[in-house]
C-alpha positions in Angstrom: -25.6 123.0 16.2 -23.0 120.6 17.6 -21.5 120.7 20.8 -18.0 119.8 22.4 -17.8 115.9 22.0 -16.5 115.7 25.5 -19.5 117.8 26.8 -21.8 115.4 24.8 -20.2 112.4 26.4 -20.7 113.8 29.9 -24.5 114.5 29.3 -24.9 110.8 27.8 -23.3 109.4 30.7 -25.8 111.5 32.7 -28.6 110.6 30.8 -27.9 106.9 31.0 -27.7 107.1 34.8 -31.1 108.8 35.4 -33.4 106.6 37.2 -36.6 105.2 35.6 -39.4 107.2 37.2 -43.2 106.5 36.8 -44.5 109.4 34.7 -41.3 110.3 33.0 -41.6 109.3 29.3 -38.4 110.3 27.4 -34.8 111.4 28.2 -33.1 113.2 25.4 -30.2 115.5 24.9 -30.5 118.6 22.6 -28.8 121.9 22.7 -26.5 121.0 25.1 -28.9 120.2 27.9 -30.6 117.1 29.0 -34.5 117.1 28.2 -36.8 115.0 30.2 -40.7 114.9 29.2 -43.6 113.4 30.9 -45.4 110.2 29.8 -47.7 110.7 26.9 -51.5 110.5 27.0 -53.4 107.7 25.8 -54.5 109.2 22.5 -50.8 110.0 21.8 -49.9 106.4 22.1 -53.0 105.3 20.1 -51.8 107.4 17.0 -48.5 105.6 17.3 -50.1 102.1 17.4 -52.5 103.1 14.2 -49.6 104.5 12.4 -47.3 101.5 12.9 -49.7 99.1 12.2 -50.4 100.7 8.9 -46.5 100.9 8.0 -45.8 97.4 9.2 -48.5 96.1 6.9 -46.6 97.8 3.9 -42.9 97.3 5.0 -42.8 93.7 3.8 -43.5 94.8 0.2 -41.7 98.1 0.1 -38.6 97.3 2.5 -38.3 93.6 3.6 -36.6 93.5 7.0 -37.8 96.8 8.1 -40.1 97.7 11.0 -42.0 100.6 12.1 -41.1 100.6 15.9 -41.4 103.1 18.9 -39.3 103.1 22.0 -35.6 103.2 20.5 -33.2 105.9 20.9 -31.7 107.9 17.9 -28.3 109.3 18.3 -25.9 111.5 16.2 -23.1 112.3 18.8 -21.2 114.5 16.2 -24.6 116.9 16.3 -24.8 116.3 20.2 -28.2 115.0 19.8 -30.2 112.0 21.4 -33.6 111.6 20.6 -36.4 109.2 21.4 -38.8 109.4 18.4 -42.3 108.2 18.9 -41.9 105.8 16.0 -39.0 105.1 13.3 -38.8 102.7 10.4 -35.4 100.9 10.4 -34.1 97.5 10.0 -35.1 94.9 12.5 -31.5 93.7 12.5 -30.4 97.0 13.9 -32.0 96.1 17.3 -29.4 93.0 17.3 -26.3 95.4 17.6 -24.5 96.5 20.9 -24.9 100.1 20.0 -27.2 101.8 22.5 -29.1 103.9 19.8 -30.0 103.7 16.5 -27.8 105.8 14.1 -29.4 108.2 11.7 -28.3 106.5 8.6 -30.3 103.4 9.9 -33.5 105.3 9.8 -35.8 105.9 6.9 -38.9 107.7 8.7 -39.2 109.4 12.2 -42.7 110.1 13.3 -43.6 112.5 16.2 -46.9 112.9 17.6 -47.1 116.4 19.1 -47.7 116.5 22.7 -50.0 119.0 24.5 -47.3 120.4 26.8 -44.3 121.2 24.3 -45.5 121.4 20.6 -42.9 123.8 19.6 -40.1 121.1 20.1 -41.6 118.9 17.3 -42.3 121.8 15.0 -39.0 123.5 15.3 -36.2 121.9 17.1 -37.0 118.5 15.7 -37.5 119.4 12.2 -33.9 121.0 12.7 -32.3 118.0 14.1 -34.0 115.3 12.0 -33.1 117.3 8.9 -29.4 117.8 10.0 -29.2 114.0 10.8 -30.1 113.3 7.3 -33.4 111.3 8.0 -35.1 111.1 4.8 -38.9 111.5 5.8 -40.3 113.3 9.2 -43.9 112.8 9.7 -45.5 115.1 12.3 -48.9 114.4 13.4 -50.8 117.0 15.7 -53.8 115.8 17.8 -54.2 119.2 19.0 -55.4 120.5 15.7 -56.3 117.3 14.0 -53.3 118.0 11.3 -50.2 117.1 10.2 -47.2 117.8 8.2 -44.8 115.4 6.0 -41.3 116.6 5.8 -39.3 115.3 2.8 -36.7 116.0 0.2 -33.3 116.8 1.6 -33.3 119.1 4.3 -37.1 118.9 4.5 -37.3 121.6 1.7 -40.8 119.9 0.8 -43.7 120.1 3.5 -47.0 118.5 2.6 -49.9 119.3 5.0 -53.0 117.4 5.9 -56.0 117.0 8.1 -57.2 114.0 9.9 -59.3 111.8 7.7 -57.0 112.5 4.6 -55.0 109.5 3.2 -51.6 110.6 2.7 -48.5 109.5 0.9 -45.3 109.5 2.8 -42.4 108.5 0.9 -43.7 105.0 -0.6 -46.4 104.4 2.1 -49.9 105.3 2.1 -51.3 106.1 5.4 -55.1 106.5 6.1 -55.4 109.2 8.9 -59.0 109.0 9.5 -58.4 106.6 12.6 -56.6 109.3 14.4 -58.1 111.2 17.0 -57.7 114.9 18.5 -57.0 115.3 22.1 -60.1 115.5 24.3 
């Protein structure tokens, strides 16, 4: 699963130098390659906002100082992985550091909203990667089907499926999924 550190360093340098191009959403490194994805659709972003809002309302009670935020990179150089999850729960103080990306031990939850164009990445590759990074919880939301999966336990040995409209428990948090919309 991991790649040669020098090869990863070269990929990271190239990824950091890629220009910001309208329509390009994320730049990630996985399986020894740079992966560039298109910008997400509106309902994808709406799901991120609605989940983040619910988590941020609960975090002061469950994990003071932590936030649910999207847009930050997550890096495990030892595994040769640079990911940009749709949403993560981590300490707000982590954003004050000089590191270019969050480290896996700083993250409690990763949320991915399945895209229309490459769903297998979220269902297979990211399950493998986030489990290998030791991220405790992975919430996968699929607006194509109106369903989702909560991955937890070490190595994601536990999977709980749900349908949009269900109220679900993700670690210490409760999420109402009735506000999530399927893709048109």
